VOBA-244929 format. One line per 8 residues: number of its first residue (from 1); for each residue x, y, z negated of N, C-alpha, C. Coordinates in Angstrom, 1 decimal, decimal comma. Example, Ala and Ser with C-alpha at 12.3 -4.5 7.8 and 13.67 -1.06 7.14 Angstrom:
% VOBA-244929
1	13,2 -5,7 -7,8 12,3 -4,5 -7,8 13,2 -3,3 -7,8  12,8 -2,2 -7,1 13,7 -1,1 -7,1 12,9 0,0 -7,9
***
This chain:
% VOBA-244929
1	0,8 -1,2 0,0 0,0 0,0 0,0 0,9 1,3 0,0  0,7 2,2 0,9 1,5 3,4 1,0 1,2 4,3 -0,2  2,1 5,2 -0,4 2,0 6,1 -1,6 0,8 7,0 -1,7  0,4 7,6 -0,6 -0,9 8,4 -0,7 -2,1 7,6 -1,0  -2,2 6,4 -0,4 -3,4 5,6 -0,7 -3,3 5,1 -2,1  -2,1 4,7 -2,6 -2,0 4,3 -3,9 -2,3 5,4 -4,9  -1,9 6,6 -4,6 -2,2 7,7 -5,5 -3,7 8,0 -5,6  -4,4 8,0 -4,4 -5,8 8,3 -4,4 -6,6 7,2 -5,1
9	-6,2 5,9 -4,8 -6,8 4,8 -5,4 -6,7 4,8 -6,9  -5,5 5,1 -7,4 -5,2 5,2 -8,9 -6,1 6,3 -9,5  -6,2 7,4 -8,9 -7,0 8,5 -9,4 -8,5 8,1 -9,4  -8,9 7,5 -8,4 -10,3 7,0 -8,3 -10,7 6,0 -9,3  -9,8 5,0 -9,5 -10,0 4,0 -10,5 -10,1 4,6 -11,9  -9,2 5,5 -12,2 -9,2 6,1 -13,5 -10,4 7,0 -13,7  -10,8 7,7 -12,7 -12,1 8,5 -12,8 -13,3 7,6 -13,0  -13,4 6,5 -12,3 -14,5 5,6 -12,4 -14,6 5,0 -13,8
17	-13,4 4,6 -14,3 -13,4 4,0 -15,7 -13,8 5,0 -16,7  -13,3 6,3 -16,6 -13,7 7,3 -17,5 -15,2 7,6 -17,4  -15,7 7,6 -16,2 -17,2 7,9 -16,1 -18,0 6,8 -16,7  -17,6 5,5 -16,5 -18,3 4,4 -17,1 -18,3 4,4 -18,6  -17,1 4,8 -19,2 -17,0 4,9 -20,6 -17,8 6,0 -21,2  -17,7 7,2 -20,5 -18,5 8,3 -21,0 -20,0 8,1 -21,0  -20,5 7,5 -19,9 -21,9 7,1 -19,8 -22,3 6,2 -21,0  -21,5 5,2 -21,2 -21,8 4,2 -22,3 -21,8 5,0 -23,7
25	-20,9 5,8 -23,9 -20,8 6,5 -25,2 -22,0 7,4 -25,4  -22,4 8,2 -24,3 -23,5 9,1 -24,4 -24,8 8,4 -24,5  -24,9 7,2 -24,0 -26,2 6,4 -24,1 -26,3 5,7 -25,4  -25,3 5,2 -25,9 -25,4 4,3 -27,1 -25,1 4,9 -28,4  -24,1 5,8 -28,4 -23,8 6,4 -29,7 -24,9 7,2 -30,3  -25,5 8,2 -29,6 -26,7 8,9 -30,2 -27,9 8,0 -30,5  -28,1 6,9 -29,7 -29,1 6,0 -30,1 -28,8 5,2 -31,3  -27,5 5,1 -31,7 -27,1 4,4 -32,9 -27,5 2,9 -32,9
33	-27,5 2,3 -31,7 -27,9 0,9 -31,6 -27,5 0,4 -30,3  -27,2 -0,9 -30,2 -26,9 -1,6 -28,9 -28,2 -2,3 -28,5  -29,2 -2,2 -29,3 -30,5 -2,8 -28,9 -31,3 -1,8 -28,1  -30,9 -1,5 -27,0 -31,5 -0,5 -26,1 -31,4 -1,0 -24,7  -32,4 -1,9 -24,3 -32,3 -2,6 -23,1 -32,4 -1,7 -21,9  -33,2 -0,6 -22,0 -33,3 0,3 -20,9 -31,9 0,9 -20,5  -31,1 1,3 -21,6 -29,8 1,8 -21,3 -28,9 0,8 -20,7  -28,9 -0,4 -21,2 -28,1 -1,5 -20,6 -28,3 -1,7 -19,1
41	-29,6 -1,8 -18,8 -30,0 -2,0 -17,4 -29,5 -0,8 -16,5  -29,9 0,4 -17,0 -29,5 1,6 -16,2 -28,0 1,7 -16,1  -27,2 1,5 -17,2 -25,8 1,6 -17,1 -25,2 0,5 -16,1  -25,7 -0,7 -16,1 -25,2 -1,7 -15,2 -25,6 -1,3 -13,8  -26,8 -0,9 -13,5 -27,2 -0,5 -12,2 -26,3 0,7 -11,7  -26,2 1,7 -12,5 -25,4 2,9 -12,1 -23,9 2,5 -11,8  -23,3 1,9 -12,8 -21,9 1,5 -12,6 -21,7 0,6 -11,5  -22,5 -0,4 -11,3 -22,4 -1,4 -10,2 -22,5 -0,6 -8,8
49	-23,5 0,2 -8,7 -23,6 1,0 -7,4 -22,4 1,9 -7,2  -21,9 2,6 -8,2 -20,8 3,5 -8,0 -19,5 2,7 -7,6  -19,4 1,5 -8,2 -18,2 0,7 -7,9 -18,3 0,2 -6,5  -19,4 -0,2 -6,0 -19,6 -0,7 -4,6 -19,3 0,4 -3,7  -19,9 1,6 -3,9 -19,7 2,7 -3,0 -18,2 3,1 -3,0  -17,6 3,2 -4,2 -16,2 3,6 -4,2 -15,3 2,6 -3,6  -15,6 1,3 -3,8 -14,8 0,3 -3,2 -14,8 0,3 -1,7  -16,0 0,5 -1,2 -16,2 0,6 0,3 -15,4 1,7 0,9
57	-15,5 2,9 0,3 -14,8 4,0 0,9 -13,3 4,1 0,7  -12,9 3,4 -0,4 -11,5 3,3 -0,6 -10,8 2,4 0,5  -11,6 1,5 1,1 -11,2 0,7 2,2 -11,4 1,4 3,5  -12,6 2,1 3,7 -13,0 2,6 5,0 -12,7 4,1 5,2  -12,7 4,9 4,2 -12,5 6,3 4,4 -11,9 7,0 3,2  -10,6 6,9 3,2 -9,8 7,4 2,0 -9,9 8,9 2,0  -10,0 9,5 3,2 -10,1 11,0 3,2 -11,3 11,5 2,4  -12,5 10,8 2,5 -13,7 11,2 1,8 -13,4 11,1 0,3
65	-12,8 9,9 -0,2 -12,5 9,7 -1,6 -11,6 10,8 -2,1  -10,6 11,2 -1,3 -9,6 12,2 -1,8 -10,3 13,5 -1,9  -11,3 13,8 -1,0 -12,0 15,1 -1,1 -12,9 15,2 -2,3  -13,4 14,0 -2,7 -14,3 14,0 -3,8 -13,6 13,9 -5,2  -12,3 13,9 -5,2 -11,6 13,9 -6,4 -11,4 15,3 -7,0  -11,7 16,3 -6,2 -11,7 17,7 -6,6 -13,0 18,0 -7,3  -13,0 18,0 -8,6 -14,3 18,2 -9,3 -14,2 19,3 -10,3  -15,4 19,7 -10,8 -15,4 20,7 -11,8 -15,6 22,2 -11,3
73	-16,0 23,0 -12,2 -16,3 24,4 -11,8 -15,0 25,1 -11,4  -13,9 24,8 -12,0 -12,6 25,5 -11,7 -12,2 25,3 -10,2  -12,7 24,2 -9,6 -12,3 23,9 -8,2 -13,1 24,8 -7,2  -14,2 25,4 -7,6 -15,0 26,2 -6,8 -14,3 27,6 -6,6  -14,5 28,2 -5,4 -14,0 29,5 -5,2 -15,0 30,6 -5,5  -16,2 30,3 -5,4 -17,3 31,3 -5,5 -17,9 31,2 -7,0  -18,1 32,4 -7,6 -18,6 32,4 -8,9 -20,0 31,8 -9,1  -20,9 32,0 -8,1 -22,2 31,4 -8,2 -22,1 29,8 -8,2
81	-21,2 29,3 -7,3 -21,0 27,9 -7,3 -20,4 27,4 -8,6  -19,5 28,2 -9,2 -18,9 27,8 -10,5 -20,0 27,7 -11,5  -20,9 28,6 -11,5 -22,0 28,6 -12,5 -22,9 27,4 -12,3  -23,3 27,1 -11,0 -24,1 26,0 -10,7 -23,5 24,7 -11,2  -22,2 24,6 -11,0 -21,4 23,4 -11,4 -21,5 23,2 -12,9  -21,4 24,3 -13,7 -21,5 24,2 -15,1 -22,9 23,8 -15,6  -23,9 24,4 -15,0 -25,3 24,1 -15,3 -25,6 22,6 -15,0  -25,2 22,2 -13,9 -25,5 20,8 -13,5 -24,7 19,8 -14,4
89	-23,5 20,1 -14,7 -22,7 19,2 -15,6 -23,3 19,1 -17,0  -23,7 20,3 -17,6 -24,2 20,3 -18,9 -25,6 19,6 -19,0  -26,4 19,8 -18,0 -27,8 19,2 -18,1 -27,7 17,8 -17,6  -26,7 17,4 -16,9 -26,6 15,9 -16,6 -26,3 15,2 -17,9  -25,4 15,7 -18,7 -25,2 15,1 -20,0 -26,5 15,0 -20,9  -27,2 16,1 -20,9 -28,5 16,2 -21,6 -29,5 15,2 -21,0  -29,4 15,0 -19,7 -30,3 14,0 -19,0 -30,1 12,6 -19,6  -29,0 12,3 -20,1 -28,6 11,0 -20,7 -28,8 11,1 -22,3
97	-28,4 12,2 -22,8 -28,4 12,4 -24,3 -29,8 12,4 -24,9  -30,7 13,2 -24,3 -32,0 13,3 -24,8 -32,7 12,0 -24,8  -32,7 11,2 -23,8 -33,3 9,8 -23,8 -32,7 8,9 -24,9  -31,4 9,1 -25,1 -30,7 8,3 -26,2 -31,3 8,7 -27,5  -31,4 10,0 -27,8 -32,0 10,5 -29,0 -33,4 10,1 -29,1  -34,1 10,2 -28,0 -35,5 9,8 -27,9 -35,7 8,3 -28,4  -34,8 7,5 -27,9 -34,9 6,1 -28,3 -34,6 5,9 -29,8  -33,7 6,7 -30,4 -33,4 6,6 -31,8 -34,6 7,1 -32,6
105	-35,2 8,2 -32,3 -36,2 8,8 -33,1 -37,6 8,4 -32,6  -37,7 7,7 -31,5 -39,0 7,2 -31,0 -40,0 8,3 -30,7  -39,5 9,3 -29,9 -40,3 10,5 -29,6 -41,4 10,1 -28,5  -41,0 9,2 -27,6 -41,9 8,9 -26,5 -41,7 7,4 -26,1  -42,7 6,9 -25,5 -42,6 5,4 -25,0 -43,0 5,3 -23,6  -42,1 4,9 -22,8 -42,3 4,6 -21,3 -42,6 3,1 -21,1  -43,6 2,8 -20,4 -43,9 1,4 -20,1 -42,7 0,7 -19,5  -42,4 -0,5 -19,9 -41,2 -1,2 -19,4 -41,2 -1,3 -17,8
113	-42,4 -1,6 -17,3 -42,5 -1,7 -15,8 -42,1 -0,4 -15,1  -42,5 0,8 -15,7 -42,1 2,0 -15,1 -40,6 2,3 -15,2  -40,0 1,8 -16,3 -38,5 1,9 -16,5 -37,8 1,1 -15,4  -38,3 -0,1 -15,1 -37,7 -0,9 -14,1 -37,8 -0,3 -12,7  -39,0 0,2 -12,4 -39,2 0,9 -11,1 -38,3 2,1 -11,0  -38,1 2,8 -12,1 -37,2 4,0 -12,1 -35,8 3,5 -11,8  -35,4 2,4 -12,4 -34,0 1,9 -12,1 -33,9 1,6 -10,6  -34,9 1,1 -10,0 -34,9 0,8 -8,5 -34,7 2,1 -7,8
121	-35,4 3,2 -8,2 -35,4 4,5 -7,5 -34,0 5,2 -7,8  -33,4 4,9 -8,9 -32,1 5,4 -9,1 -31,1 4,8 -8,1  -31,3 3,5 -7,9 -30,5 2,7 -6,9 -30,8 3,3 -5,5  -32,0 3,6 -5,2 -32,4 4,2 -3,9 -31,7 5,5 -3,7  -31,7 6,3 -4,7 -31,0 7,6 -4,6 -29,5 7,4 -4,3  -28,9 6,5 -5,0 -27,5 6,2 -4,8 -27,2 5,6 -3,4  -28,2 4,8 -2,9 -28,1 4,3 -1,5 -28,1 5,4 -0,5  -29,0 6,4 -0,8 -29,1 7,6 0,1 -27,7 8,3 0,2
129	-27,1 8,5 -1,0 -25,8 9,1 -1,1 -24,8 8,3 -0,3  -24,8 7,0 -0,4 -23,9 6,1 0,4 -24,1 6,4 1,9  -25,3 6,4 2,3 -25,6 6,6 3,8 -25,1 8,0 4,2  -25,2 9,0 3,4 -24,7 10,3 3,7 -23,2 10,3 3,8  -22,5 9,6 2,9 -21,0 9,5 2,9 -20,6 8,8 4,2  -21,3 7,8 4,6 -21,0 7,0 5,8 -21,1 8,0 7,0  -22,0 8,8 7,0 -22,3 9,7 8,2 -21,3 10,9 8,2  -20,9 11,4 7,1 -20,2 12,6 7,0 -18,9 12,5 6,1
137	-17,8 12,3 6,8 -16,5 12,1 6,0 -16,1 13,4 5,4  -16,7 14,6 5,8 -16,3 15,9 5,2 -17,1 16,2 3,9  -17,9 15,3 3,4 -18,7 15,5 2,2 -17,7 15,8 1,1  -18,0 16,8 0,3 -17,1 17,2 -0,8 -17,9 17,6 -2,0  -17,2 17,5 -3,2 -17,9 17,9 -4,4 -18,0 19,4 -4,5  -17,1 20,1 -3,9 -17,1 21,6 -3,9 -17,6 22,1 -2,6  -17,9 23,4 -2,5 -18,3 24,0 -1,3 -17,1 24,5 -0,6  -16,8 23,9 0,6 -15,6 24,3 1,3 -15,8 23,9 2,8
145	-15,0 24,4 3,6 -14,9 24,0 5,0 -13,5 23,5 5,2  -13,4 22,2 5,6 -12,1 21,6 5,8 -11,6 21,7 7,2  -10,3 21,6 7,4 -9,7 21,7 8,7 -10,3 20,6 9,6  -10,8 21,0 10,8 -11,4 20,0 11,7 -12,8 19,6 11,4  -13,4 20,3 10,4 -14,8 19,9 10,0 -15,7 20,4 11,1  -16,8 19,6 11,3 -17,8 20,0 12,3 -19,2 19,7 11,7  -20,2 20,3 12,3 -21,5 20,1 11,9 -22,0 18,7 12,2  -22,6 18,0 11,2 -23,1 16,7 11,3 -24,6 16,8 11,4
153	-25,2 16,3 12,5 -26,7 16,4 12,7 -27,3 15,0 12,9  -26,6 14,0 12,7 -27,1 12,6 12,9 -27,4 11,9 11,6  -28,1 10,8 11,6 -28,4 10,0 10,4 -29,3 10,8 9,5  -29,0 10,8 8,2 -29,8 11,5 7,3 -29,9 13,0 7,5  -28,8 13,5 8,2 -28,8 15,0 8,5 -29,7 15,4 9,6  -30,3 14,4 10,3 -31,3 14,8 11,3 -32,7 15,0 10,6  -32,8 14,6 9,4 -34,1 14,8 8,6 -34,1 16,0 7,8  -33,0 16,2 7,0 -32,9 17,4 6,1 -31,5 17,8 6,2
161	-31,2 19,1 5,8 -29,9 19,7 5,9 -29,0 19,3 4,8  -29,6 18,8 3,7 -28,7 18,5 2,5 -29,2 17,1 1,9  -29,0 16,1 2,7 -29,5 14,8 2,2 -28,8 14,2 1,0  -27,5 14,6 0,8 -26,8 14,2 -0,4 -27,5 14,7 -1,6  -27,9 16,0 -1,6 -28,6 16,5 -2,7 -30,0 15,9 -2,9  -30,6 15,5 -1,8 -31,9 14,8 -1,9 -31,7 13,5 -2,6  -30,7 12,7 -2,2 -30,4 11,4 -2,9 -30,1 11,6 -4,4  -29,3 12,7 -4,6 -28,9 12,9 -6,0 -30,1 13,3 -6,9
169	-30,9 14,2 -6,3 -32,1 14,6 -7,1 -33,1 13,4 -7,4  -33,2 12,5 -6,4 -34,1 11,3 -6,6 -33,5 10,5 -7,7  -32,2 10,3 -7,7 -31,5 9,5 -8,8 -31,7 10,2 -10,1  -31,5 11,5 -10,2 -31,5 12,3 -11,4 -32,9 12,3 -12,0  -33,9 12,5 -11,1 -35,3 12,6 -11,6 -35,7 11,3 -12,4  -35,3 10,2 -11,9 -35,7 8,9 -12,5 -34,8 8,4 -13,6  -33,7 9,0 -13,9 -32,8 8,5 -14,9 -33,5 8,5 -16,3  -34,2 9,6 -16,7 -34,9 9,6 -18,0 -35,9 8,5 -18,1
177	-36,7 8,3 -17,1 -37,7 7,2 -17,1 -37,1 5,9 -17,2  -36,0 5,7 -16,4 -35,2 4,4 -16,5 -34,7 4,2 -17,9  -34,4 5,2 -18,6 -33,9 5,1 -20,0 -35,1 5,1 -21,0  -36,3 5,1 -20,6 -37,4 5,0 -21,5 -37,9 6,3 -22,2  -37,6 7,4 -21,5 -37,9 8,7 -22,1 -38,7 9,6 -21,2  -39,8 10,2 -21,7 -40,4 11,3 -21,0 -39,8 12,7 -21,3  -39,3 12,9 -22,5 -38,7 14,1 -22,9 -37,4 14,4 -22,1  -36,7 13,4 -21,7 -35,5 13,6 -20,9 -35,8 14,3 -19,6
185	-37,0 14,3 -19,1 -37,3 14,9 -17,9 -37,1 16,4 -17,9  -37,2 17,0 -19,1 -37,0 18,4 -19,3 -35,6 18,9 -18,8  -34,7 18,0 -19,0 -33,3 18,3 -18,6 -33,1 18,3 -17,0  -34,1 17,7 -16,3 -34,0 17,7 -14,9 -34,3 19,1 -14,3  -35,2 19,8 -14,9 -35,6 21,1 -14,3 -34,5 22,1 -14,1  -33,6 22,3 -15,1 -32,5 23,2 -14,8 -31,5 22,7 -13,7  -31,4 21,4 -13,6 -30,5 20,8 -12,5 -31,2 21,1 -11,2  -32,5 21,0 -11,1 -33,2 21,2 -9,8 -33,0 22,7 -9,4
193	-33,1 23,6 -10,4 -33,0 25,0 -10,1 -31,6 25,4 -9,7  -30,6 24,8 -10,4 -29,2 25,0 -10,1 -28,8 24,5 -8,7  -29,3 23,4 -8,3 -29,1 22,8 -7,0 -29,7 23,7 -5,9  -30,9 24,2 -6,2 -31,6 25,1 -5,2 -30,8 26,3 -5,0  -30,3 26,9 -6,1 -29,4 28,1 -5,9 -28,1 27,8 -5,2  -27,6 26,6 -5,5 -26,3 26,1 -4,9 -26,5 26,0 -3,4  -27,6 25,4 -3,0 -27,9 25,1 -1,6 -28,0 26,5 -0,8  -28,7 27,4 -1,4 -28,9 28,7 -0,7 -27,6 29,4 -0,5
201	-26,7 29,4 -1,5 -25,4 30,0 -1,4 -24,5 29,3 -0,5  -24,6 27,9 -0,5 -23,8 27,1 0,4 -24,2 27,4 1,8  -25,4 27,5 2,1 -25,8 27,7 3,5 -25,3 29,1 4,0  -25,3 30,1 3,2 -24,8 31,4 3,6 -23,3 31,2 3,9  -22,6 30,5 3,1 -21,2 30,3 3,3 -20,9 29,5 4,6  -21,7 28,4 4,8 -21,5 27,6 6,0 -21,9 28,3 7,3  -22,9 29,1 7,2 -23,3 29,9 8,4 -22,2 30,8 8,9  -21,5 31,3 7,9 -20,4 32,2 8,2 -19,1 31,5 8,6
209	-18,8 30,4 8,0 -17,5 29,8 8,2 -17,5 28,5 9,0  -18,6 27,9 9,3 -18,7 26,6 10,0 -19,4 26,8 11,3  -18,6 26,7 12,4 -19,2 26,9 13,7 -20,3 26,0 14,0  -21,4 26,5 14,5 -22,6 25,7 14,9 -23,6 25,5 13,8  -23,3 25,9 12,5 -24,2 25,6 11,4 -25,5 26,4 11,5  -25,4 27,6 12,0 -26,7 28,4 12,1 -27,6 27,8 13,1  -27,1 27,3 14,2 -27,9 26,6 15,2 -28,5 25,3 14,6  -27,7 24,6 13,8 -28,1 23,4 13,2 -29,3 23,7 12,3
217	-29,3 24,8 11,5 -30,3 25,2 10,6 -31,6 25,4 11,4  -31,5 26,0 12,6 -32,7 26,2 13,4 -33,3 24,9 13,9  -32,4 23,9 14,1 -32,9 22,6 14,6 -33,5 21,8 13,5  -32,9 21,7 12,4 -33,4 21,0 11,2 -33,9 22,0 10,2  -35,2 22,1 10,1 -35,8 23,2 9,4 -35,8 23,0 7,8  -35,8 21,8 7,4 -36,0 21,5 5,9 -34,7 21,2 5,2  -34,5 21,7 4,0 -33,3 21,6 3,3 -33,2 20,2 2,5  -34,3 20,0 1,7 -34,2 18,8 0,8 -35,3 17,7 1,1
225	-36,5 18,2 1,3 -37,7 17,3 1,5 -38,4 17,7 2,8  -38,6 16,8 3,7 -39,3 17,1 5,0 -40,7 17,7 4,7  -41,0 18,8 5,4 -42,3 19,4 5,4 -42,6 20,2 4,1  -41,6 20,2 3,2 -41,8 20,9 1,9 -40,8 22,0 1,7  -39,5 21,7 1,7 -38,5 22,7 1,5 -37,1 22,2 2,1
***
């Protein structure tokens, strides 16, 4: 294995391990119990899907993986995007933390069948993200235009302009229900607002710096959900 591939692979593996551990801690420590089957199923579904997606692109598209290693608000150049990154990160933790506390204090009860359906929809959201990654090697965690980047208008991009956010929001919306909590849904609303702000700012940036993006926006009218927005 050449040095660049080895370096990216090492960073990706460390990042995945840290994410899996962080998720486990946030789910089970506030709940103060391991007897939390909703959290176990969600954690297994999420980690399994992330491992499959990462393993696939480590083999097929190392450029995409390398681009997605630049994470966090500090990596953003624009102050609005820095703020949206902070909001999304904080409320993603709350999206997990509130259901864990809900389980401990028994604030709400979600039917088991609904939790299992929600797990399937979390998986569907991750599948959507996988398909977006396959279609667009330029997909990045931060808002940027890379050298040689071009407008992608095929696959999921022929339906909406930001299919990765569509998949992410589908996943995020159903995480609290998968974890057996209704109260956790409150943490989804600030994430939705932050992503909407992020998309509007991102489109202004891309229209200015990515050739053909304005024409693409005229061709594909909807940002996230066909016929809605």
